[in-house]
C-alpha positions as CSV (number, residue, x, y, z in Angstrom):
1,M,1.1,13.1,29.7
2,Q,-1.3,10.2,30.1
3,T,-0.3,6.5,30.4
4,H,-2.4,3.5,29.3
5,K,-1.8,-0.2,29.6
6,Y,-3.1,-2.8,27.1
7,D,-2.0,-6.3,26.2
8,V,-2.1,-5.5,22.5
9,V,-2.0,-2.1,20.7
10,I,-2.9,-1.9,17.0
11,V,-1.8,1.2,15.1
12,G,-4.2,1.9,12.3
13,A,-7.9,1.2,11.8
14,G,-8.1,0.3,8.1
15,G,-8.9,-3.2,6.9
16,A,-5.7,-4.9,8.3
17,G,-5.9,-3.1,11.7
18,M,-9.6,-3.9,12.3
19,R,-9.3,-7.5,11.0
20,A,-6.4,-7.9,13.5
21,A,-8.5,-6.3,16.2
22,L,-11.4,-8.7,15.7
23,E,-9.0,-11.6,16.5
24,S,-7.0,-9.9,19.3
25,A,-9.9,-8.4,21.2
26,D,-11.5,-11.9,21.6
27,R,-8.4,-13.1,23.4
28,T,-6.8,-10.1,25.1
29,R,-7.4,-6.5,26.2
30,T,-6.8,-4.6,22.9
31,A,-6.6,-0.9,21.9
32,V,-6.8,0.4,18.3
33,L,-5.1,3.8,17.7
34,T,-5.9,5.7,14.5
35,K,-5.1,9.2,13.3
36,L,-8.4,9.1,11.4
37,Y,-11.9,8.0,12.3
38,P,-11.9,4.3,11.4
39,T,-14.3,4.5,8.5
40,R,-12.2,7.2,6.8
41,S,-9.3,4.8,6.5
42,H,-7.9,4.4,3.0
43,T,-9.2,0.8,2.7
44,G,-12.5,2.5,1.9
45,A,-11.1,3.8,-1.4
46,A,-10.4,0.3,-2.8
47,Q,-12.9,-0.4,-5.5
48,G,-12.6,-3.5,-7.6
49,G,-12.8,-6.6,-5.4
50,M,-11.1,-9.2,-3.3
51,C,-9.9,-12.4,-5.1
52,A,-10.4,-16.0,-4.0
53,A,-10.6,-19.2,-6.0
54,L,-14.2,-19.9,-5.0
55,A,-14.9,-21.3,-8.5
56,N,-18.5,-19.9,-8.3
57,V,-18.6,-18.8,-11.9
58,E,-15.7,-20.6,-13.6
59,E,-13.3,-23.5,-12.8
60,D,-10.6,-22.2,-10.5
61,N,-8.2,-23.4,-7.7
62,W,-5.8,-21.8,-5.2
63,E,-2.7,-23.2,-6.9
64,W,-3.6,-21.2,-10.1
65,H,-4.1,-18.1,-7.9
66,T,-0.7,-18.8,-6.3
67,F,1.0,-19.1,-9.7
68,D,-0.6,-15.8,-10.9
69,T,0.6,-14.1,-7.8
70,V,4.2,-15.3,-8.2
71,K,4.3,-14.6,-12.0
72,G,2.5,-11.2,-11.6
73,G,5.1,-10.3,-8.9
74,D,7.8,-11.0,-11.4
75,Y,9.1,-13.9,-9.3
76,L,10.2,-11.7,-6.4
77,V,7.3,-13.1,-4.4
78,D,8.1,-15.2,-1.3
79,Q,6.2,-18.3,-2.4
80,D,5.5,-19.7,1.0
81,A,3.6,-16.5,1.9
82,A,1.8,-16.6,-1.5
83,E,0.6,-20.1,-0.8
84,V,-0.7,-19.1,2.6
85,M,-2.6,-16.2,1.2
86,C,-4.1,-18.0,-1.7
87,K,-5.1,-21.1,0.4
88,E,-6.7,-18.9,3.1
89,A,-8.4,-16.6,0.6
90,I,-11.5,-18.7,0.4
91,D,-12.2,-18.7,4.1
92,A,-11.3,-14.9,4.3
93,V,-14.1,-14.1,1.8
94,L,-16.6,-16.4,3.5
95,D,-15.7,-14.9,6.9
96,L,-16.6,-11.5,5.5
97,E,-19.8,-12.8,4.0
98,K,-20.8,-14.3,7.4
99,M,-20.0,-10.9,9.0
100,G,-22.6,-9.3,6.7
101,L,-20.7,-8.0,3.7
102,P,-23.2,-7.5,0.8
103,F,-21.3,-9.1,-2.1
104,N,-22.8,-9.0,-5.6
105,R,-24.6,-12.3,-6.3
106,T,-25.1,-14.7,-9.2
107,P,-28.7,-15.6,-10.2
108,E,-28.2,-18.7,-8.1
109,G,-27.4,-16.6,-5.0
110,R,-23.7,-17.4,-4.9
111,I,-21.0,-14.7,-4.5
112,D,-20.4,-13.3,-8.0
113,Q,-16.9,-13.1,-9.4
114,R,-15.4,-11.1,-12.3
115,R,-12.1,-10.9,-14.2
116,F,-9.1,-8.9,-13.0
117,G,-5.7,-8.1,-14.4
118,G,-3.2,-11.0,-14.2
119,H,-5.6,-13.6,-12.9
120,T,-5.7,-16.7,-15.1
121,R,-6.8,-20.3,-15.3
122,N,-4.5,-23.2,-15.8
123,H,-1.3,-21.3,-15.3
124,G,-1.8,-18.5,-17.9
125,E,-4.1,-20.1,-20.4
126,A,-6.8,-17.4,-20.3
127,A,-8.4,-14.8,-18.0
128,V,-10.5,-16.2,-15.1
129,R,-13.3,-14.8,-13.0
130,R,-11.8,-14.7,-9.5
131,S,-12.6,-11.3,-8.0
132,C,-15.4,-11.2,-5.4
133,F,-16.9,-7.7,-5.4
134,A,-19.6,-5.4,-4.0
135,A,-20.2,-3.2,-7.2
136,D,-17.1,-0.9,-7.3
137,R,-17.2,-0.2,-3.5
138,T,-15.7,-3.4,-2.2
139,G,-13.1,-1.7,0.1
140,H,-15.8,0.6,1.5
141,M,-18.0,-2.4,2.2
142,I,-15.1,-4.3,3.9
143,L,-14.3,-1.2,6.0
144,Q,-17.9,-0.7,7.2
145,T,-18.4,-4.5,7.8
146,L,-15.2,-4.8,9.9
147,Y,-16.0,-1.6,11.9
148,Q,-19.5,-2.8,12.7
149,N,-18.2,-6.1,13.9
150,C,-15.5,-4.4,16.0
151,V,-18.2,-2.2,17.6
152,K,-20.3,-5.3,18.2
153,R,-17.4,-7.0,20.0
154,G,-16.5,-4.0,22.1
155,V,-13.1,-3.2,20.6
156,E,-11.6,-0.1,22.2
157,F,-10.8,2.7,19.7
158,F,-8.7,5.8,20.3
159,N,-9.7,7.9,17.3
160,E,-7.5,10.7,16.1
161,F,-4.5,9.5,18.1
162,Y,-1.4,10.0,15.9
163,V,1.3,7.4,16.9
164,L,4.7,9.0,16.6
165,D,7.1,6.6,18.3
166,L,7.6,2.9,19.0
167,V,8.9,2.2,22.6
168,M,11.4,-0.6,23.0
169,N,13.6,-1.8,25.8
170,E,16.4,-4.3,25.5
171,G,15.3,-5.3,22.0
172,R,11.7,-6.0,23.0
173,T,8.5,-4.1,22.3
174,A,7.2,-2.0,25.2
175,G,4.5,0.2,23.6
176,V,3.9,3.3,21.6
177,V,3.7,7.1,22.1
178,A,0.8,9.0,20.5
179,Y,-0.2,12.6,20.0
180,E,-3.9,13.3,20.6
181,L,-5.1,15.6,17.8
182,A,-8.1,17.1,19.8
183,T,-6.0,18.3,22.8
184,G,-2.3,18.2,21.8
185,E,-1.6,15.9,24.7
186,I,0.9,13.1,24.7
187,H,-0.2,9.5,25.5
188,V,2.0,6.6,26.3
189,F,0.5,3.1,25.6
190,Q,2.3,0.3,27.3
191,A,1.7,-3.0,25.6
192,K,3.1,-6.5,25.3
193,S,2.4,-6.6,21.6
194,V,2.2,-3.8,19.0
195,V,0.7,-4.3,15.5
196,F,1.5,-1.8,12.8
197,A,-1.3,-1.5,10.2
198,S,-0.9,2.1,9.2
199,G,-0.9,1.9,5.4
200,G,1.3,3.1,2.6
201,F,3.2,6.3,1.6
202,G,1.9,7.3,-1.8
203,K,2.0,11.0,-1.0
204,V,5.7,11.0,-1.9
205,F,4.3,11.3,-5.4
206,K,2.3,14.2,-6.8
207,T,0.0,12.2,-9.0
208,T,-1.4,9.5,-6.7
209,S,-4.6,7.7,-5.9
210,N,-3.6,7.8,-2.2
211,A,-5.4,10.0,0.4
212,H,-3.6,13.0,1.8
213,T,-3.0,11.1,5.0
214,L,-1.0,8.2,3.5
215,T,2.4,9.5,4.5
216,G,4.1,6.2,5.6
217,D,4.0,7.0,9.4
218,G,4.4,3.3,10.4
219,M,7.3,2.7,8.1
220,G,8.9,5.9,9.1
221,I,8.7,5.1,12.8
222,V,10.2,1.7,12.4
223,W,12.9,3.1,10.1
224,R,13.9,5.7,12.8
225,K,14.2,2.9,15.4
226,G,17.0,1.3,13.3
227,L,14.8,-1.5,11.9
228,P,15.0,-2.4,8.2
229,L,12.6,-1.7,5.3
230,E,12.2,-4.2,2.5
231,D,11.9,-3.7,-1.3
232,M,11.0,0.0,-1.1
233,E,12.0,0.5,-4.8
234,F,8.9,-1.4,-5.9
235,F,6.0,1.1,-6.2
236,Q,2.9,0.3,-8.3
237,F,1.5,2.8,-10.7
238,H,-2.1,2.0,-11.4
239,P,-2.8,2.3,-15.1
240,T,-6.2,4.1,-14.9
241,G,-6.0,7.2,-12.8
242,L,-8.1,10.1,-14.1
243,A,-5.8,12.1,-16.3
244,G,-4.2,15.0,-14.5
245,L,-5.8,14.2,-11.2
246,G,-4.7,10.6,-10.3
247,I,-8.1,9.8,-8.8
248,L,-8.5,6.0,-9.3
249,L,-10.8,4.3,-11.9
250,S,-10.8,0.7,-10.8
251,E,-9.5,-2.2,-12.9
252,A,-13.0,-3.5,-12.5
253,A,-13.9,-1.3,-15.5
254,R,-11.5,-3.4,-17.7
255,G,-12.7,-6.5,-15.9
256,E,-16.2,-5.7,-17.1
257,G,-15.0,-5.2,-20.7
258,G,-13.5,-1.7,-20.8
259,I,-10.9,-1.1,-23.5
260,L,-7.8,1.1,-23.5
261,R,-7.4,3.1,-26.8
262,N,-4.8,5.5,-28.2
263,S,-5.3,8.6,-30.3
264,E,-5.7,6.3,-33.4
265,G,-8.6,4.4,-31.7
266,E,-6.4,1.3,-31.6
267,R,-6.8,-1.2,-28.8
268,F,-3.1,-1.0,-28.2
269,M,-2.8,-3.7,-25.4
270,E,-3.3,-6.4,-28.1
271,R,0.4,-5.5,-29.1
272,Y,1.7,-5.8,-25.5
273,A,-0.3,-8.7,-24.1
274,P,-1.9,-10.7,-26.9
275,T,-3.6,-13.3,-24.7
276,I,-5.3,-11.2,-22.0
277,K,-4.9,-7.7,-23.5
278,D,-6.3,-5.0,-21.2
279,L,-6.2,-7.4,-18.2
280,A,-2.4,-7.8,-18.1
281,P,-0.7,-7.1,-14.8
282,R,-0.7,-3.4,-13.8
283,D,3.0,-2.7,-14.3
284,M,2.8,-3.9,-17.9
285,V,-0.3,-1.9,-18.7
286,A,1.1,1.2,-17.0
287,R,4.3,1.0,-19.1
288,A,2.3,0.3,-22.3
289,M,0.2,3.4,-21.7
290,S,3.3,5.5,-21.0
291,T,4.9,4.2,-24.1
292,E,2.0,5.1,-26.3
293,V,2.1,8.7,-25.0
294,R,5.9,8.9,-25.4
295,E,5.7,7.6,-29.0
296,G,3.2,10.3,-29.9
297,R,0.0,8.3,-29.8
298,G,-1.4,10.1,-26.7
299,C,-4.8,11.9,-26.7
300,G,-5.9,15.4,-25.9
301,P,-4.4,18.8,-26.7
302,D,-1.1,17.9,-25.1
303,K,-1.2,14.2,-26.2
304,D,-0.5,13.2,-22.6
305,Y,-3.1,10.5,-21.8
306,V,-4.9,7.5,-23.4
307,L,-8.6,6.7,-23.3
308,L,-10.6,4.1,-21.4
309,D,-13.6,3.2,-23.5
310,L,-16.8,1.9,-21.9
311,T,-19.2,3.1,-24.5
312,H,-19.8,-0.4,-25.9
313,L,-21.1,-1.6,-22.5
314,P,-24.8,-1.5,-21.8
315,P,-25.7,1.4,-19.5
316,E,-27.4,-1.0,-17.1
317,V,-24.2,-3.0,-16.6
318,I,-22.3,0.3,-16.0
319,D,-24.9,1.4,-13.4
320,A,-25.0,-2.0,-11.7
321,K,-21.3,-2.8,-11.5
322,L,-19.4,0.5,-12.0
323,P,-21.5,3.2,-10.4
324,D,-18.8,5.0,-8.4
325,I,-16.0,5.2,-11.0
326,T,-18.4,6.4,-13.7
327,E,-19.6,9.1,-11.4
328,F,-16.0,10.2,-10.8
329,A,-15.6,10.7,-14.5
330,R,-18.7,12.8,-14.7
331,T,-17.8,14.8,-11.5
332,Y,-14.1,15.5,-12.0
333,L,-13.7,15.5,-15.8
334,G,-17.2,16.3,-17.1
335,V,-17.1,13.1,-19.2
336,E,-20.2,10.9,-19.8
337,P,-18.9,7.3,-19.8
338,Y,-22.1,6.1,-21.5
339,T,-21.1,7.9,-24.7
340,E,-17.5,9.2,-24.2
341,P,-14.2,7.5,-23.5
342,V,-12.6,8.6,-20.2
343,P,-9.0,10.2,-20.2
344,V,-6.7,8.1,-18.1
345,F,-3.0,7.9,-17.2
346,P,-0.9,5.9,-14.6
347,T,-1.1,7.1,-11.0
348,A,1.1,6.1,-8.0
349,H,-1.1,3.6,-6.2
350,Y,0.6,1.0,-3.9
351,A,3.8,0.2,-2.1
352,M,4.9,-3.4,-2.6
353,G,7.7,-2.9,0.0
354,G,7.5,-2.0,3.7
355,I,8.3,-3.4,7.1
356,P,9.7,-6.9,6.6
357,T,7.6,-9.7,8.3
358,N,7.4,-13.5,8.2
359,I,4.1,-15.3,7.4
360,E,3.0,-15.0,11.1
361,A,3.2,-11.2,10.7
362,E,6.2,-11.0,13.1
363,V,8.5,-8.0,12.2
364,L,12.1,-9.0,11.3
365,R,15.1,-7.1,12.5
366,D,17.3,-8.8,9.8
367,D,17.0,-11.7,7.4
368,I,16.1,-14.2,10.2
369,H,15.5,-12.7,13.7
370,V,12.2,-11.3,14.8
371,V,11.5,-8.3,17.1
372,P,9.7,-9.9,20.1
373,G,6.2,-8.4,20.4
374,L,6.2,-6.4,17.1
375,Y,3.9,-7.3,14.2
376,A,2.8,-5.6,10.9
377,A,0.1,-6.3,8.3
378,G,-1.3,-4.7,5.2
379,E,0.4,-2.2,2.9
380,V,2.8,-1.1,5.7
381,A,4.2,-4.6,5.7
382,C,6.2,-6.7,3.2
383,V,5.5,-10.4,3.7
384,S,6.3,-10.5,0.6
385,V,3.2,-11.7,-1.2
386,H,3.3,-9.0,-3.9
387,G,6.9,-9.2,-4.9
388,A,7.8,-6.6,-7.6
389,N,4.2,-6.0,-8.7
390,R,0.9,-6.6,-6.8
391,L,-2.0,-8.1,-8.7
392,G,-5.3,-6.3,-8.5
393,T,-7.6,-7.5,-5.7
394,N,-4.7,-9.1,-3.8
395,S,-4.5,-6.0,-1.5
396,L,-7.9,-6.5,0.0
397,L,-7.0,-10.2,0.4
398,D,-3.7,-9.4,2.0
399,I,-5.2,-7.2,4.7
400,N,-7.8,-9.8,5.6
401,V,-5.5,-12.9,5.6
402,F,-2.4,-11.3,7.3
403,G,-4.5,-8.9,9.4
404,R,-6.1,-11.9,10.9
405,R,-2.8,-13.7,11.4
406,A,-1.3,-10.6,13.0
407,G,-4.2,-10.3,15.5
408,I,-3.9,-13.9,16.5
409,A,-0.1,-14.0,16.8
410,A,0.0,-10.7,18.7
411,A,-2.7,-11.9,21.2
412,E,-1.1,-15.3,21.7
413,Y,2.3,-13.6,22.3
414,A,0.7,-11.2,24.8
415,L,-0.9,-14.1,26.7
416,K,2.4,-15.8,27.5
417,A,4.8,-12.8,27.6
418,G,5.7,-10.7,30.6
419,W,5.5,-6.9,30.6
420,V,8.5,-5.0,29.4
421,E,9.4,-2.1,31.6
422,L,9.0,1.3,30.0
423,P,12.3,3.2,29.7
424,E,12.7,6.5,31.6
425,A,10.7,9.3,29.9
426,P,9.4,7.2,27.0
427,E,7.7,10.3,25.6
428,A,10.9,12.4,25.4
429,A,11.7,11.8,21.7
430,T,8.1,12.6,20.7
431,V,8.0,15.8,22.7
432,Q,11.4,16.9,21.3
433,L,10.1,16.2,17.7
434,L,6.9,18.2,18.2
435,E,8.4,21.1,20.1
436,G,11.3,21.4,17.7
437,L,8.9,21.8,14.8
438,R,6.5,24.1,16.8
439,S,9.4,26.4,17.8
440,G,11.2,26.5,14.5
441,E,11.9,29.9,13.0
442,G,13.8,29.1,9.9
443,G,11.0,30.3,7.6
444,E,10.7,27.2,5.4
445,R,7.1,26.2,4.6
446,T,5.9,22.5,4.8
447,A,3.7,22.8,1.7
448,A,6.6,24.2,-0.5
449,I,9.0,21.4,0.5
450,R,6.3,18.8,0.0
451,K,5.5,20.1,-3.5
452,E,9.1,20.0,-4.5
453,L,9.5,16.5,-3.2
454,Q,6.5,15.3,-5.1
455,D,7.5,17.1,-8.3
456,T,11.0,15.5,-8.3
457,M,9.5,12.0,-7.5
458,D,7.0,12.3,-10.3
459,L,9.6,13.5,-12.8
460,N,12.5,11.2,-11.8
461,A,11.3,8.1,-10.0
462,Q,7.9,7.2,-11.5
463,V,7.0,4.6,-14.2
464,Y,10.4,4.9,-16.1
465,R,13.7,5.4,-14.2
466,T,17.4,5.7,-15.1
467,E,20.6,6.1,-13.1
468,A,20.6,9.8,-14.0
469,T,17.0,10.5,-13.0
470,L,17.4,8.6,-9.7
471,K,20.6,10.5,-8.9
472,Q,18.8,13.7,-9.5
473,A,16.0,12.7,-7.2
474,E,18.5,11.7,-4.5
475,N,20.2,15.0,-4.8
476,D,16.9,16.9,-4.6
477,I,15.8,14.9,-1.5
478,S,19.2,15.7,0.2
479,V,18.6,19.4,-0.3
480,L,15.0,19.2,0.8
481,K,16.0,17.4,4.0
482,Q,18.4,20.2,4.8
483,R,15.6,22.7,4.2
484,Y,13.3,20.7,6.3
485,A,15.5,21.4,9.3
486,N,14.4,25.0,9.0
487,V,10.6,24.4,8.7
488,T,8.4,26.9,10.5
489,V,5.0,25.9,11.8
490,Q,2.7,28.9,11.8
491,D,0.0,27.5,14.0
492,K,1.4,27.3,17.6
493,G,-1.9,25.9,19.1
494,Q,-2.6,22.6,20.7
495,R,-6.1,21.6,19.3
496,Y,-6.3,20.0,15.8
497,N,-3.0,21.6,14.7
498,T,-3.0,20.3,11.1
499,D,0.0,22.6,10.3
500,L,2.1,20.7,12.9
501,L,0.7,17.4,11.8
502,E,1.7,18.0,8.1
503,A,5.2,19.0,9.2
504,V,5.6,15.7,11.0
505,E,4.2,13.8,8.1
506,L,6.7,15.5,5.7
507,G,9.6,14.3,7.8
508,F,8.4,10.7,7.2
509,L,7.9,11.3,3.5
510,L,11.4,12.6,3.0
511,D,12.9,9.6,4.8
512,L,10.9,7.1,2.8
513,A,11.5,8.9,-0.5
514,E,15.2,8.7,0.1
515,V,15.0,4.9,0.9
516,L,13.0,4.3,-2.3
517,V,15.4,6.2,-4.5
518,V,18.6,4.7,-3.0
519,S,17.1,1.2,-3.3
520,A,16.0,1.8,-6.9
521,K,19.4,3.3,-7.9
522,A,21.2,0.1,-6.7
523,R,18.8,-2.3,-8.5
524,N,20.4,-2.4,-12.0
525,E,17.6,-4.3,-13.6
526,S,13.9,-4.0,-14.6
527,R,11.4,-6.1,-12.6
528,G,7.7,-5.5,-12.0
529,G,6.9,-1.9,-10.9
530,H,10.6,-0.9,-11.1
531,F,11.6,-0.2,-14.7
532,R,15.2,1.0,-15.5
533,E,15.5,2.2,-19.1
534,D,19.3,1.8,-18.8
535,Y,18.8,-1.8,-17.6
536,P,15.6,-2.8,-19.4
537,T,15.8,-6.6,-18.7
538,R,15.3,-8.7,-15.6
539,D,18.5,-10.0,-14.1
540,D,17.8,-13.2,-12.1
541,V,21.5,-13.9,-11.6
542,N,22.3,-10.7,-9.6
543,F,18.9,-9.4,-8.4
544,M,16.7,-12.4,-7.6
545,R,16.8,-11.1,-4.0
546,H,15.0,-8.7,-1.7
547,T,16.5,-5.3,-0.9
548,M,16.9,-4.7,2.8
549,A,17.5,-1.0,3.6
550,Y,18.9,0.1,7.0
551,R,19.3,3.5,8.5
552,S,23.0,4.5,8.8
553,V,24.7,7.5,10.4
554,D,27.8,9.1,8.9
555,A,30.8,10.2,11.0
556,D,29.4,13.7,11.1
557,G,26.0,12.5,12.4
558,T,24.2,12.7,9.0
559,P,21.7,9.9,8.6
560,G,21.8,7.8,5.4
561,V,20.8,4.5,3.8
562,H,22.8,1.3,3.9
563,L,21.6,-1.6,1.7
564,D,21.8,-5.3,2.2
565,Y,19.9,-8.2,0.6
566,K,18.2,-11.4,1.4
567,P,17.1,-14.4,-0.8
568,V,13.7,-14.9,-2.2
569,I,11.8,-17.9,-0.9
570,S,10.9,-20.3,-3.7
571,T,8.9,-23.5,-3.3
572,R,7.6,-24.6,-6.7
573,Y,7.8,-21.9,-9.4
574,Q,11.0,-21.0,-11.1
575,P,11.4,-17.7,-13.0
576,M,10.2,-17.7,-16.5
577,E,9.4,-15.1,-19.1
578,R,6.3,-13.1,-18.3
579,K,4.1,-13.5,-21.4
580,Y,0.4,-12.8,-21.3
């Protein structure tokens, strides 16, 4: 075992982690731990853009952006956090421009902007051009730009270090424990502040746009320490995943004029959202697509998808603004977007819930009290700026605004806080976890359990849910957790043991799937990304509140989920019907 000592440790090197590192490293001695090489982080998969009310192309302001965020999130958004994000959005974009990010430009040389789902002018009057973009590679460009600036400023990276435990003592943060993939060694990082920026958990679903590594490690670690998770029932299903694969086609395609059509050639979104049609919020579009398929208007031999039509767009526009996603259609489906519509269907995309934080990115242990020295930002966190449904392009904004805030807050705390003593044998729980899996002889295979988990989640907890389907998923997960206790890892080696790595990740996925399903079963309403067919309307009387899930232990020692709730923070916008 090796021990290291840093003022601030950041877990994750995606957009939120590196944006935090740029602020923290200027103020304190900072280490960034990541289980991937930084530029392989999932931020690089984000395509469409980062929104800010720059008003470079059309009239716009941050208050309209705030209203769209609150309304799009089906009024479960904490409005103080949304105001912070939308106000600071303009500086966040300009900061990236100054760092060297190559945004698309207008003929006058300003940052270009395009339309995106749910973004409107004058409180819903019509769609507005608010998304700042670099073709359809915006996330990739942000990731590269932030990494280059981290290298420039001498940020210390520990690449392929998989954080498996949070070390606390007397209720305060003391550091983290990490497993080095290259050697199999355990490392303890003592720190005054820890920032979790480790991303989402989309791999609980089979059909997902998420990378294989998005297994909710940060959320799972915090959960196992007895800290809560917030609003985990709200998972976004992006409307336009490649049919049968889940690979994402950005909303930018519809922002540039792409049209969704059913088997009759109808532009069906005109029936669901007459004002902004194909640019309605993602939850509405995903449900509309699913409804078209369920009612027999799907396309293909099995009538199980709809079509994204780009054929009316000039090829030069497609090549200039949508090069990657059109290449995906050619590569993975053999479809030529110039002349053929692309088969698409909703794919699990983004977790609105996560580790609860306040607007300073401090992690909450309950409704009010923070955990000293612990911070979170990005998809792993729940501020909550996304409420029940995240608007497109608000994710890249979130990681930059709250990543920056987390870095500043963590560094300032570290400058004035004393060191917390490490408890005796801080690595013990991690060693026990790894050796327990490595020595297991029960015969169960990680891949088989993971497949069954993903199958039941896709079948029972996806776009449409009911009490019965969620109960079925809950029962399935319970059985799978029992089987997980008998998992056998075939590779007993130390170096780059991906068999062991995937077994650890599966444990986190099972925990988080259970929290999602239990939270969803208790929310007897439909709101945003959570749609209950047995409770199809929104219930503001009983459920205008955030779900807070806590880990409980039964009398026989079996872990479970206990639910509590906290109020939504409202400042200026009261709930109203979501018409688009």
